[in-house]
Structure formats: structure tokens, C-alpha cells
C-alpha positions in Angstrom: 0.0 0.0 0.0 2.9 2.3 0.9 4.4 1.7 -2.6 1.2 2.5 -4.3 0.9 5.7 -2.3 4.4 6.7 -3.2 3.7 6.0 -6.9 0.6 8.0 -6.9 2.4 10.8 -5.1 5.2 10.8 -7.6 2.8 10.8 -10.6 1.1 13.9 -9.1 4.6 15.4 -8.7 5.2 14.8 -12.4 2.0 16.6 -13.3 2.9 19.5 -11.1 6.4 19.6 -12.5 5.2 19.5 -16.1 3.0 22.5 -15.3 5.8 24.4 -13.7 8.1 23.9 -16.6 5.4 24.7 -19.1 4.7 27.9 -17.2 8.3 29.1 -17.5 9.1 28.5 -13.8 12.3 26.6 -14.8 13.7 29.4 -16.9 13.4 32.0 -14.1 14.4 29.8 -11.2 17.3 27.8 -12.6 15.6 24.6 -13.7 17.8 23.0 -16.4 16.2 19.6 -17.0 13.6 17.3 -15.4 13.8 13.6 -16.1 10.7 11.6 -15.1 12.3 8.3 -16.3 15.0 8.3 -13.6 13.4 10.7 -11.2 16.0 13.4 -11.3 16.2 17.1 -11.7 19.1 19.2 -13.1 19.4 22.7 -11.9 21.8 25.6 -12.5 23.2 27.8 -9.8 24.3 31.4 -10.6 26.7 33.5 -8.7 28.1 37.0 -9.5 30.5 39.3 -7.7 32.2 42.6 -8.5 35.8 42.6 -7.5 38.4 45.4 -7.7 41.6 44.6 -9.5 44.7 44.3 -7.3 47.4 44.9 -9.8 48.0 47.3 -12.8 50.4 47.3 -15.7 50.6 50.6 -17.6 52.9 51.0 -20.6 53.6 54.6 -21.5 55.0 54.6 -25.0 56.3 57.7 -26.8 57.7 58.4 -30.2 59.6 61.0 -32.2 60.6 61.4 -35.8 63.0 63.7 -37.7 65.8 64.2 -40.2 68.7 64.1 -37.7 69.5 61.0 -35.7 71.0 62.8 -32.7 68.1 65.2 -32.4 65.6 62.3 -32.4 67.5 60.5 -29.8 67.8 63.6 -27.6 64.1 64.3 -27.9 63.3 60.7 -26.9 65.6 60.9 -23.9 63.9 64.2 -22.8 60.5 62.5 -23.2 61.6 59.6 -21.1 62.8 61.9 -18.3 59.5 63.8 -18.4 57.5 60.6 -18.1 59.6 59.3 -15.2 59.4 62.6 -13.4 55.7 62.7 -13.8 55.3 59.1 -12.4 57.4 59.9 -9.4 55.4 63.0 -8.8 52.3 60.8 -8.8 53.8 58.7 -6.0 55.3 55.7 -7.8 58.6 54.4 -6.6 61.6 53.1 -8.5 60.5 49.5 -8.0 57.3 50.3 -9.8 58.9 52.1 -12.8 60.8 50.2 -15.5 62.6 52.2 -18.2 62.9 50.4 -21.5 65.8 51.1 -23.9 65.2 53.8 -26.6 65.1 52.7 -30.2 65.8 54.8 -33.3 65.3 53.4 -36.8 66.8 54.7 -40.0 64.0 54.3 -42.5 66.4 55.0 -45.5 68.2 51.8 -44.6 65.2 49.8 -45.6 65.6 47.6 -48.7 62.6 49.0 -50.6 61.5 52.6 -50.8 63.2 53.7 -47.7 64.7 56.9 -49.1 61.2 58.1 -50.0 60.5 58.9 -46.3 60.6 62.6 -45.6 61.5 62.0 -42.0 64.5 59.6 -42.1 64.7 58.7 -38.5 61.8 57.4 -36.3 62.3 56.5 -32.6 60.3 55.0 -29.8 60.6 54.6 -26.1 58.6 53.1 -23.3 58.3 53.4 -19.5 56.4 50.6 -17.9 54.5 51.0 -14.6 53.8 47.8 -12.7 52.0 48.5 -9.4 49.9 46.9 -6.7 48.1 50.2 -6.5 45.5 50.1 -9.3 43.6 53.1 -7.9 46.7 55.2 -8.0 47.5 54.0 -11.5 44.0 54.9 -12.7 44.3 58.4 -11.2 47.7 59.0 -12.8 46.3 57.8 -16.2 43.7 60.5 -16.0 46.3 63.2 -15.2 48.7 63.0 -18.1 47.7 66.4 -19.6 51.0 68.0 -18.5 52.9 65.4 -20.5 50.9 66.0 -23.6 51.2 69.8 -23.2 55.0 69.3 -23.0 54.9 67.6 -26.4 55.2 64.0 -25.3 53.5 61.9 -27.9 52.0 59.1 -25.7 50.9 55.7 -26.9 50.5 52.3 -25.5 54.0 51.3 -26.6 54.8 48.8 -29.3 51.6 49.7 -31.1 49.6 48.3 -28.2 46.5 49.8 -26.6 47.0 52.9 -24.6 46.0 53.1 -20.9 46.5 50.8 -18.0 45.6 47.1 -17.9 44.2 45.8 -14.6 44.7 42.4 -13.3 43.2 40.2 -10.5 46.1 38.3 -9.1 44.2 37.3 -6.0 41.8 35.3 -8.1 42.0 32.1 -6.0 40.9 34.1 -2.9 37.5 34.9 -4.4 37.1 31.7 -6.4 36.1 29.4 -3.6 33.4 31.7 -2.1 31.9 32.3 -5.6 31.7 28.6 -6.3 30.2 28.0 -2.9 27.5 30.6 -3.6 26.6 29.0 -6.9 26.3 25.7 -5.2 24.0 27.1 -2.6 21.9 28.8 -5.2 21.5 25.6 -7.2 20.5 23.7 -4.1 17.9 26.3 -3.3 16.4 25.9 -6.7 16.4 22.2 -6.5 14.7 22.3 -3.0 12.1 24.7 -4.3 11.4 22.6 -7.4 11.0 19.4 -5.3 8.7 21.1 -2.8 6.5 22.6 -5.6 6.4 19.1 -7.2 5.5 17.3 -4.0 8.6 15.3 -4.0 11.7 15.0 -1.8 15.2 16.0 -2.9 17.5 13.0 -2.9 21.3 12.5 -3.3 23.5 14.5 -5.6 24.1 12.5 -8.8 26.3 14.8 -10.8 28.0 18.1 -10.5 29.7 20.6 -12.8 31.0 23.7 -11.1 31.5 25.5 -14.4 34.0 28.0 -15.5 34.4 31.4 -13.8 34.0 34.2 -16.4 35.7 37.5 -15.9 34.1 40.6 -17.5 33.8 44.3 -16.8 31.5 45.5 -14.0 29.3 47.2 -16.6 28.5 43.8 -18.0 29.7 44.7 -21.5 31.7 41.9 -23.1 34.7 40.0 -21.9 37.5 41.4 -19.8 40.1 43.1 -22.0 42.0 44.4 -18.9 40.8 48.0 -19.2 38.3 47.8 -16.4 39.6 48.2 -12.9 36.4 46.6 -11.4 35.8 43.1 -12.7 32.6 41.1 -12.6 33.1 37.5 -11.9 30.3 35.1 -13.0 29.9 31.4 -12.7 27.1 29.0 -13.6 27.3 25.6 -11.9 25.1 22.6 -12.9 23.9 19.9 -10.5 21.7 16.9 -10.9 19.8 15.6 -7.9 17.6 12.5 -7.4 13.9 13.0 -6.6 12.2 10.7 -4.2 
């Protein structure tokens, strides 16, 4: 008699579950899949967290061009000194500032069409900031007007993107709590589904913690490094038995 009662109860649960899924409950509440054949439910748990970067890398590239090798080299050296002085005035120490060697290229030495260049010599330089003070780097990047006014032609260096790139080096410190939150969220969805269906949630049959995605806090696209505040997002998938 007990077995018949349990079967009738589970059939009723199936009817309720079908109605919930048809009504869109699963989409909004994390229901991924309901299998009547083996009495299981698969749910997704979502967790998101905005985290500030803990490290910044800022390449300040600069370039000069001219008809005299020595003049181009001197201008680059002056630009380098201006950039270093600016960074130190912003509070960065020697350990955070790396000065890269200057490079001057003779375009006329090229094999094809070099002597058609009106400015024979082109030079580049770069000063690299690597700092565990992302907020200070962001503030400095917004205060470079004096360098531009002094004639320093700033770029990202090596034809890369201009501006700082922010990193999250303490990723492992936030990884575990985020996965735990996604797991709790999935369990809550499974418990709610089982309760609404008139069943009991059984053992965990399968688990996929998913991959943590890093994007900008604005939610626009993937993380290209330009956002100081990162949004971490993970979707974990779990399958539970229903009794």
C-alpha cells in the first residue's frame, strides 16, 4: 500500500512539475532539465561578484621622428625623463617604474623605398609601470595632460592599446566563495522545485562547477583588462535525485 501511495504521489509530482516547466518557472528559477524516467532534476546555480583589481600594468610609450639621428635621440631621452618625473610626482617608486631602452630606426636603410620617407629617423621609447596600487594608476592615467602639453606623444607602446591594464592576481581568494555561492543557489532551486512538485530531494548525482568568467563590472563583453572593477560570474550545474 505504501508503494502505491508513493507511486501516486510521484505521478502527481510529475503533473505539477510539467505544469511548472510549461509555465516558465524553470527558466526563471534555474531549472535546467527534469527527467521523469530516472526521477532526477538538473538545476543551474548562478553567482556573480564585482571585485576590484589588485594589480595594474601601464605601458607609457612615446615616439619621435626627424631628419637628424642625434636630435631624435635627444628628444626621446627628454620625453623619457619627463615621463619618469611625472610618475614619481604621482607617488610611484623606483621599484614600480621600469625604463625600457630607446630605439631609433633609419628608414632609409630599408631595402625597398626607404629613401622616399621625408623623416628619415623614427624613434620610440617606453616606460612601464607595474604596481599593486590600481587606484593610483587609474588616477595617474587621467592626469597625463601636462605630458601632452609638453609635447610627449604618448601611446600604448609597441603599437599596443593605450592606458593601464588591470589584473586580478588574487583570483584564488575569491574563487572558492563564488563557487560555494553558486552551489547554494543551485541547491535552493532544487529544493524549491522538489517542494513545488510534491517530491523530496535525494542524493546529488552529478556536479559541474562550471568556469568562472571575468568581465567588466558594466557587464559589457569580456575582460580586456581595461576595467579596474571586474565582474566574476559562474554558472554551476547539479543533478539531484527525486524521491
